C-alpha positions, 0 to 999 in steps of 0.5 A: 280318035280315041277321046277323053270326058273328065266328070267332076264328081267333086260335090257328089264326093262332099256329099259321100265317097260312099256313092262316088264309087259306086257312081265309078261302077256304074260307070264301069258297067255300062260304058266300053272304056278306060274309065280312071278315077283321080280323086274326086274326077272321073276320067273316061277313055275310048273311041266312042263316048257320047257325051249325051249318054253320058249324062242320062248315063249319071242322071238314071244313077242318081235317081237310082240312089234316091239324090236326085233332086240333090243334084243337076248335071250339066256338060261344057266343052268334054266335061260333066259338071255333078253338082248339088242344087241350090236350095231357093228358100222362099220367103214367108208373106203374111197377108 
């Protein structure tokens, strides 16, 4: 039974196209499956694709690249999202 997992890397692509290309190569080197790129999306096709493992690899890649604080990795159904973190601005209070 072949599985397919889509990685939505639109926000990583906006951040840096070079990082997206590095991420594709990083995934190819660690998972034994077919990895194709469709613009800003990455499609993984294979027998034993574990969503949890792919999420861990994505987090590890972001850590290695030094951008783990800028992105979140979310999984919903068969889609893994690389989303940019929202920066919360704290109001200054005067005492």
